[in-house]
Structures are given as C-alpha cells and as structure tokens.
C-alpha positions in Angstrom: -13.0 -13.6 -13.1 -10.8 -10.5 -13.0 -7.9 -8.8 -14.7 -5.1 -7.3 -12.7 -2.5 -4.9 -14.2 0.8 -4.2 -12.5 2.5 -0.9 -13.6 6.2 -1.0 -12.8 6.4 -4.8 -13.4 10.2 -4.6 -14.2 10.9 -3.4 -10.7 11.5 -5.7 -7.8 8.2 -5.2 -6.0 6.1 -5.1 -9.1 7.7 -8.2 -10.6 7.4 -10.3 -7.4 3.8 -9.2 -6.8 2.8 -11.1 -10.0 3.6 -14.3 -8.2 1.3 -14.2 -5.1 -1.4 -12.4 -7.2 -1.4 -15.3 -9.6 -2.5 -17.6 -6.7 -5.7 -15.5 -6.1 -8.6 -17.6 -7.4 -10.5 -14.6 -8.7 -7.7 -13.6 -11.0 -7.9 -14.8 -14.6 -5.4 -12.5 -16.3 -2.4 -10.5 -15.3 -0.9 -7.7 -17.4 2.7 -6.6 -16.7 3.3 -3.0 -17.6 6.7 -1.5 -18.1 8.2 1.6 -19.8 9.3 1.7 -23.4 12.8 0.2 -23.8 12.1 -2.6 -21.3 10.5 -4.9 -23.9 13.1 -7.6 -23.7 13.0 -7.7 -19.9 9.3 -7.8 -19.9 9.3 -10.7 -22.3 11.9 -12.6 -20.2 9.9 -12.0 -17.0 6.7 -13.2 -18.7 8.3 -16.4 -20.0 9.8 -17.1 -16.6 6.5 -16.6 -14.8 4.6 -18.8 -17.4 7.0 -21.6 -16.7 6.4 -21.1 -13.0 2.6 -21.1 -13.4 2.8 -24.3 -15.5 4.9 -26.0 -12.9 2.5 -25.0 -10.2 -0.6 -25.8 -12.2 -1.9 -22.2 -12.2 -4.3 -21.3 -15.0 -3.7 -17.6 -15.3 -3.2 -15.7 -18.6 -0.1 -13.5 -18.5 0.8 -10.7 -21.0 3.0 -7.6 -21.1 2.9 -4.2 -22.6 4.6 -0.8 -22.6 1.4 1.1 -23.6 -0.9 2.3 -20.9 -3.8 2.2 -23.3 -3.8 -1.6 -22.8 -5.0 -1.0 -19.2 -8.6 -0.8 -20.6 -10.7 -3.5 -19.0 -8.6 -3.9 -15.9 -10.3 -4.5 -12.6 -7.4 -3.6 -10.3 -4.3 -1.6 -11.4 -1.4 -1.9 -9.0 0.9 1.0 -9.4 4.5 0.3 -8.3 6.4 2.5 -10.8 8.7 5.3 -9.8 12.1 6.0 -8.4 13.1 3.5 -5.7 14.2 4.7 -2.3 17.9 4.4 -1.6 19.4 3.6 1.8 19.5 6.7 3.9 16.9 8.5 1.8 13.7 9.7 3.3 10.4 8.7 1.6 9.6 12.4 1.1 12.9 12.8 -0.8 11.1 10.8 -3.5 8.0 12.9 -3.6 9.2 15.4 -6.2 10.8 12.7 -8.3 7.7 10.5 -8.4 4.9 13.0 -8.3 5.1 14.1 -12.0 5.3 10.4 -13.1 2.3 9.5 -11.1 0.3 12.5 -12.1 0.8 11.8 -15.8 0.0 8.1 -15.5 -3.0 8.7 -13.3 -4.5 11.1 -15.9 -4.2 8.4 -18.5 -5.6 5.7 -16.2 -8.6 7.8 -15.4 -9.4 8.1 -19.1 -8.6 4.5 -20.1 -9.8 2.5 -17.1 -12.2 4.7 -15.2 -14.0 1.8 -13.5 -10.8 0.2 -12.2 -9.5 0.2 -8.6 -6.2 2.1 -8.6 -3.9 0.7 -5.9 -0.8 2.9 -5.1 2.5 1.4 -3.8 4.9 4.1 -5.0 6.5 6.1 -2.1 5.8 8.4 -0.4 2.6 6.4 -0.6 0.2 8.7 1.2 1.2 11.7 -1.0 1.2 9.6 -4.1 -2.3 8.3 -3.3 -3.5 11.9 -3.1 -1.8 12.7 -6.4 -3.3 9.7 -8.1 -6.8 10.5 -6.8 -6.6 14.1 -8.0 -5.2 13.5 -11.5 -7.2 10.3 -12.3 -10.5 12.0 -11.5 -11.7 8.7 -10.1 -14.0 8.2 -7.1 -12.4 8.4 -3.7 -13.2 4.7 -2.8 -11.5 3.6 -6.1 -8.1 5.0 -5.3 -6.1 3.8 -2.2 -2.6 3.1 -1.1 -0.7 0.3 0.7 -0.4 2.9 3.6 0.4 1.3 7.0 -0.9 -2.1 6.2 2.6 -3.6 6.0 3.7 -1.6 9.0 0.8 -3.1 11.0 1.9 -6.6 10.0 5.4 -5.9 11.1 4.2 -4.8 14.5 1.9 -7.8 14.7 4.9 -10.1 14.0 7.0 -8.4 16.7 4.3 -8.7 19.3 3.7 -12.4 18.5 7.4 -13.1 18.8 7.6 -11.3 22.2 4.6 -13.2 23.7 5.6 -16.4 21.9 2.1 -16.9 20.3 0.9 -17.5 16.8 0.6 -14.3 14.7 -3.1 -15.0 14.2 -3.6 -14.4 18.0 -2.5 -10.8 17.6 -4.6 -8.0 16.2 -3.0 -4.5 16.0 -3.0 -1.4 13.9 -0.7 1.4 12.9 -2.4 4.5 11.5 -1.1 7.7 10.1 1.9 8.2 7.8 3.7 5.3 6.2 6.9 6.8 7.7 8.4 8.3 10.8 5.2 9.8 12.3 3.2 6.6 12.1 0.9 6.0 15.2 0.5 2.6 16.8 -2.9 2.0 18.3 -2.1 0.1 21.5 -5.7 0.9 22.6 -6.9 -1.4 19.7 -4.3 -4.1 20.1 -5.4 -7.5 21.4 -3.8 -10.8 22.2 -6.1 -13.7 22.0 -9.0 -11.3 22.1 -7.8 -9.6 25.3 -6.7 -6.0 25.2 -3.0 -6.0 25.4 -3.0 -3.2 28.0 -5.0 -5.5 30.3 -2.2 -8.1 30.4 0.2 -7.8 33.4 3.2 -8.3 31.2 2.3 -5.3 28.9 4.2 -3.0 31.2 7.4 -4.9 30.2 6.7 -4.7 26.5 9.5 -2.6 24.8 7.0 -0.5 22.9 9.4 2.2 21.8 12.0 -0.2 20.5 9.3 -2.1 18.7 7.9 1.0 16.9 11.4 2.1 16.0 12.0 -1.3 14.5 8.8 -1.0 12.4 9.8 2.5 11.3 13.3 1.4 10.4 12.1 -2.0 9.0 12.2 -1.0 5.3 15.4 1.0 5.7 17.2 -2.0 7.2 16.1 -4.3 4.4 17.2 -1.8 1.8 20.5 -1.5 3.6 21.1 -5.2 3.7 19.7 -6.4 0.4 19.0 -3.4 -1.7 15.2 -3.3 -1.7 12.1 -4.5 0.0 10.3 -7.2 -2.1 8.6 -10.1 -0.4 6.8 -8.2 2.4 5.3 -5.6 0.1 4.5 -8.2 -2.6 2.5 -10.4 -0.3 0.8 -7.4 1.3 -0.2 -6.2 -2.2 -1.7 -9.6 -3.0 -3.7 -9.5 0.2 -5.3 -6.2 -0.7 -6.0 -7.4 -4.3 -7.6 -10.6 -3.0 -9.7 -8.7 -0.5 -11.0 -6.3 -3.2 -11.7 -8.9 -5.9 -13.1 -11.5 -3.4 -15.5 -8.9 -1.9 -14.2 -10.0 1.5 -15.3 -7.0 3.5 -12.2 -7.0 5.6 -11.1 -4.1 7.7 -7.5 -3.3 6.8 -5.3 -0.2 7.4 -4.7 1.5 4.1 -4.1 5.0 2.8 -7.4 6.5 1.8 -9.1 9.9 1.5 -10.4 11.1 4.9 -13.4 13.1 5.8 -14.3 13.1 9.5 -13.8 9.4 10.4 -11.0 9.8 13.0 -12.1 12.5 15.6 -12.9 14.8 12.7 -9.1 15.0 11.9 -7.6 14.9 8.5 -10.4 16.0 6.1 -9.1 16.0 2.6 -5.9 14.1 3.3 -4.9 10.6 2.1 -3.4 8.7 5.0 -3.4 5.3 6.7 -6.6 4.4 8.6 -8.8 1.4 9.2 -11.1 0.9 6.2 -13.6 -1.5 4.9 -12.2 -3.2 1.8 -14.4 -5.0 -0.7 -15.4 -5.1 -4.4 -16.8 -1.5 -4.2 -13.4 -0.2 -3.1 -12.1 1.2 0.2 -14.3 3.1 2.7 -12.7 4.5 5.9 -14.6 3.6 9.1 -15.3 5.9 12.0 -13.1 5.1 15.0 -12.5 6.6 18.5 -8.9 6.4 19.9 -7.2 7.5 23.1 -6.2 11.2 23.6 -2.4 10.5 23.2 -3.2 8.7 19.9 -5.4 11.5 18.8 -2.5 14.0 19.3 0.0 11.8 17.5 -2.4 11.2 14.6 -3.0 15.0 14.3 0.7 15.5 14.0 1.0 12.8 11.4 -1.9 14.3 9.4 -0.5 17.8 9.4 2.9 16.4 8.2 1.2 14.7 5.3 -1.1 17.6 4.5 1.9 20.0 4.3 3.9 17.6 2.1 0.8 17.0 -0.1 0.2 20.7 -0.5 3.8 21.3 -1.4 3.7 18.6 -4.1 0.5 19.9 -5.6 1.9 23.4 -5.7 5.0 22.0 -7.5 2.8 20.1 -10.0 0.6 23.1 -10.7 3.7 25.3 -11.5 5.0 22.7 -13.9 1.7 22.4 -15.8 
C-alpha cells in the first residue's frame, strides 16, 4: 500500500485530485501539502474529504502539512503548486513565475524523498518537468509531467463524438509540447483497431478544427469557469494508478528524451509515448510520418529554447 503526497493541495486541481486518487486501491495514505498561512484551509479541506470518504466507505488516511520535510516516505509526489494561468495568458508567461518555486521545492524533495516518483502538473509542464529533474537530482524515470496525456484524451473524445462511437474504440496520441506546437499523430490513430486514415470518411474529418479545439480547450475552460479542474484531476489519478499498480501502460507524458523519436529532442523533457509502471516512466522508440517528424522537431526546438532560457535565468539568480 502506498503514500501519495499532493503539493499545492489548496489549489483547485490539487484539491480535487485527492478525490479520484482516494479511489485507487493501492493508496493507503494521502498527504495534502500547502504553503504556510494556509493551515485553516488545509484543515477544512481535510475534514470535508474525510466526511466524503466516510460516506463512500473509503478507508484512506488523510493528513495535511505545510512542511516539505513531511514528504519523507512518499511513493508518489504530485506537484501542482505555482501561479495559475489566467485567461489570455500563454503557458510560457508562467515559466519565470513558477521556475524558482519549482526549483527550490524540487531540491528539497530530492533530499527528503529521493526514492519517490515526482509527477509535475505545474505549467508550462514540459519546462517545469526539466526544472524538477535537474534540481531534484533524481533519476530520469522518476520525474515526469502530465504533458500531452490530457490533450490526447481531449482529441480522443472529439473523434469518438464525430464518428458516434464509444471512446474506448478510439486510440490516438498527441506528442510534443503541452501547448500550441503540440503534434497529433494521425498515423497512430485507430478506430476499432482500424487506422483512421484507412476509413473513407477520414477525408471529411475536420482535423484542423479538432486540433485547434484541443489547443484552446484549457483556455476556454479558464475563460468560462476560471480554472481547469476535473479533467486534469482525473488524468492525474490515472497516472498515479498506473505507476502504483505497476500497470505497464503506454501513456503520453512529458519525460526526458534521448533518441527515441527519430533521434530528435535529446536532453529535452516533452510529451511522448512512454511505458509507465512502478519503476517510473520510460519513453519508447517510435517511428512517425515525415510531416509529423517535422512538426515534432519544431515543437522540441521551442521547448528546448524556453527551457534553456529558464535555466539561464535560474543560474543568474543563484
């Protein structure tokens, strides 16, 4: 049985994530972590969740803290803390604001919980995953980000709705940046096991409109209700369950690349298909179509440039 810590538990995503995570059968304890000054809110959230767990019949221990030293013994640390994105704000606008916070926390995590899996949610998630990896000093497979997993699920939902089939019949992936340069892999998209490009109706599929909808998905939710909560929260729980359950699933997450995708992106943390299990996250080698290669290269270079800029900024502040 495992212990999961959620840093940023007083935020919308971190708070909600405790609900689906509590339903994972491998989880015995959840630790809600907030910053000093948030003690009353943490106590209130904890009491409310305990009532919820009791009503549901969930036997999960729930505690809170404002001290990162209490992370010791955690199996998975979900990092959602940081400045939230506002409507009209690009994810990279957040990079400078969040990088210093992540770097400081990751350093402590690497010292206090060196064997844990560090799961990054904070945006821009690809850059923040790289920051967390560097400053924690943890192994590459231990540190990963939500990446394009939720983007892939959004596209999956749109395709299922278009063809009027159950979402389980659709398999698709988006790789690259969790942002504007994301790359849909139509070459790896299937409907009922059939490559979607082999279906006569594929030529009518509004691919550009679908991808734009995925790219703008988070922005639209922020515009209409202030923040994205339920989608990210459920996606977080899926990844936590996959790790703790040693499920050996292939999911598209932000991870450190070497030469797995056409030898592109060495040293960059970015969204790619990876094997996820109790050992952590391992990117798998894939071959994609020439136009997808070109688009992925563009996405990688964007993230590489932004990551280098953030590292330069952090080094100057040290």
